[in-house]
Structures are given as structure tokens and as C-alpha cells.
Rosetta silent file (secondary structure, phi, psi, omega in degrees, C-alpha in Angstrom):
SEQUENCE: XXXXXXXXXXXXXXXXXXXXXXXXXXXXXXXXXXXXXXXXXXXXXXXXXXXXXXXXXXXXXXXXX
SCORE:     score description
SCORE:     0.000 S_00000001
   1 L     0.000  129.781  179.546   14.691   61.053 -121.774 S_00000001
   2 L   -65.336  153.886  177.139   16.425   59.477 -118.764 S_00000001
   3 L   -57.611  126.587 -175.950   20.006   60.419 -117.862 S_00000001
   4 H   -63.905  -35.880  178.262   22.356   58.272 -119.968 S_00000001
   5 H   -63.810  -40.195  177.414   24.801   57.691 -117.089 S_00000001
   6 H   -65.026  -46.292  178.857   21.945   56.371 -114.953 S_00000001
   7 H   -57.793  -46.963 -179.392   20.706   54.143 -117.775 S_00000001
   8 H   -60.499  -42.732  179.585   24.228   52.754 -118.304 S_00000001
   9 H   -64.059  -42.807  179.769   24.665   52.037 -114.591 S_00000001
  10 H   -70.046  -33.039  175.906   21.295   50.281 -114.389 S_00000001
  11 H   -61.900  -46.376  178.978   22.050   48.300 -117.562 S_00000001
  12 H   -58.918  -43.754  179.038   25.256   46.979 -115.976 S_00000001
  13 H   -65.798  -42.303 -179.192   23.328   45.982 -112.858 S_00000001
  14 H   -64.991  -41.463  178.666   20.503   44.454 -114.886 S_00000001
  15 H   -66.018  -41.248  178.380   22.852   42.401 -117.061 S_00000001
  16 H   -64.136  -42.981  178.923   24.745   41.124 -114.007 S_00000001
  17 H   -65.991  -38.067  179.973   21.486   40.206 -112.278 S_00000001
  18 H   -61.470  -40.259  179.013   20.203   38.539 -115.442 S_00000001
  19 H   -62.711  -44.475 -178.151   23.239   36.260 -115.573 S_00000001
  20 H   -76.914  -17.529 -178.419   22.734   35.177 -111.963 S_00000001
  21 L  -101.317   13.479  176.068   18.954   34.871 -112.437 S_00000001
  22 L    83.343   23.724  173.221   19.098   32.536 -115.413 S_00000001
  23 L    87.134   16.819  179.074   18.797   35.040 -118.249 S_00000001
  24 L   -84.892   79.119 -172.874   15.526   36.779 -117.380 S_00000001
  25 H   -62.008  -46.116 -178.538   16.550   40.150 -118.849 S_00000001
  26 H   -60.478  -46.257 -179.389   13.144   41.870 -118.663 S_00000001
  27 H   -66.180  -41.697 -179.437   12.643   40.885 -115.030 S_00000001
  28 H   -64.137  -41.971  177.712   16.209   41.798 -114.083 S_00000001
  29 H   -65.345  -41.037  177.548   15.923   45.248 -115.657 S_00000001
  30 H   -61.256  -41.608 -178.243   12.596   45.809 -113.917 S_00000001
  31 H   -64.542  -42.126 -178.496   14.134   44.792 -110.582 S_00000001
  32 H   -72.164  -33.467  176.126   17.078   47.205 -110.829 S_00000001
  33 H   -68.276  -40.281  176.969   14.824   50.095 -111.897 S_00000001
  34 H   -60.798  -45.582  179.517   12.497   49.260 -108.985 S_00000001
  35 H   -62.309  -41.526  178.056   15.465   49.234 -106.601 S_00000001
  36 H   -61.523  -44.107 -174.857   16.656   52.591 -107.965 S_00000001
  37 H   -73.680  -42.831 -173.437   13.187   54.122 -107.592 S_00000001
  38 H  -105.252  -10.576  178.687   12.166   52.670 -104.200 S_00000001
  39 L    87.118   -3.140  178.868   15.545   51.961 -102.593 S_00000001
  40 L  -143.944  152.623  173.718   14.931   48.215 -102.218 S_00000001
  41 L   -69.542  149.039 -177.063   14.588   45.245 -104.509 S_00000001
  42 L   -72.019  149.205  171.293   10.984   44.208 -105.017 S_00000001
  43 L   -81.581  175.857 -174.767    9.409   41.374 -103.115 S_00000001
  44 L   -58.052  -36.769 -175.208    7.611   38.666 -105.054 S_00000001
  45 L  -111.850   24.202 -178.242    4.248   40.458 -105.040 S_00000001
  46 L   -72.847  122.585 -177.406    5.463   44.071 -105.106 S_00000001
  47 L  -118.496   18.255  179.111    3.227   46.104 -107.401 S_00000001
  48 L   -64.246  148.824  179.617    4.551   49.606 -106.731 S_00000001
  49 L   -66.523  150.151  171.068    4.909   51.836 -109.759 S_00000001
  50 L  -127.446  170.138  177.056    8.281   52.395 -111.424 S_00000001
  51 L   -76.007  102.225 -175.167    9.434   54.934 -113.994 S_00000001
  52 H   -63.714  -36.873  178.433    8.308   53.181 -117.165 S_00000001
  53 H   -62.466  -42.033  177.718   10.341   55.454 -119.447 S_00000001
  54 H   -65.586  -44.935  179.114   13.490   54.611 -117.472 S_00000001
  55 H   -57.946  -47.004 -178.448   12.646   50.890 -117.493 S_00000001
  56 H   -65.557  -37.061  177.246   12.158   50.867 -121.263 S_00000001
  57 H   -65.402  -42.528  179.006   15.407   52.779 -121.828 S_00000001
  58 H   -65.548  -45.932 -179.208   17.316   50.329 -119.609 S_00000001
  59 H   -62.417  -44.467 -179.753   15.724   47.289 -121.271 S_00000001
  60 H   -62.070  -45.412 -179.936   16.414   48.587 -124.791 S_00000001
  61 H   -65.996  -38.435  179.646   20.054   49.358 -123.946 S_00000001
  62 H   -65.558  -37.136  179.185   20.506   45.980 -122.220 S_00000001
  63 H   -66.980  -22.732 -179.662   19.165   44.156 -125.278 S_00000001
  64 L   -82.771   -7.117  179.428   21.821   45.855 -127.406 S_00000001
  65 L   -86.976    0.000    0.000   24.652   44.325 -125.338 S_00000001
């Protein structure tokens, strides 16, 4: 299970990004997890792996807000 403080921080970032990106919550959560994992936001065709367990935890928590 991912660290709850990390999940909460990424949820806040994902929700803020989702608002500015037109409400694409799944994509926004994926982008912030990618940035956390790789240190940069993904480019349009970036296919590097991310921590799927962390992504799902962030997405689930973001959907509850």
C-alpha cells in the first residue's frame, strides 16, 4: 500500500491539474504519478512505466473528493 501522505499530495496535484485540463481526472492523476516517478511530466507519447498501485490509489482517492 502506498504511503498515505504521498497519495494525498498527489491527489491534490491531480485535482488541481484536472481543473486546469478540463476535468480529465484519470489523465491528470496519471500525469502527476508519472512526474513523481520520473521527475518530469510526460510528453504526449511517453510510454514509460509508472507505479500502477500508486496510480490506482491516487485515482480512487481523487474520485472520492
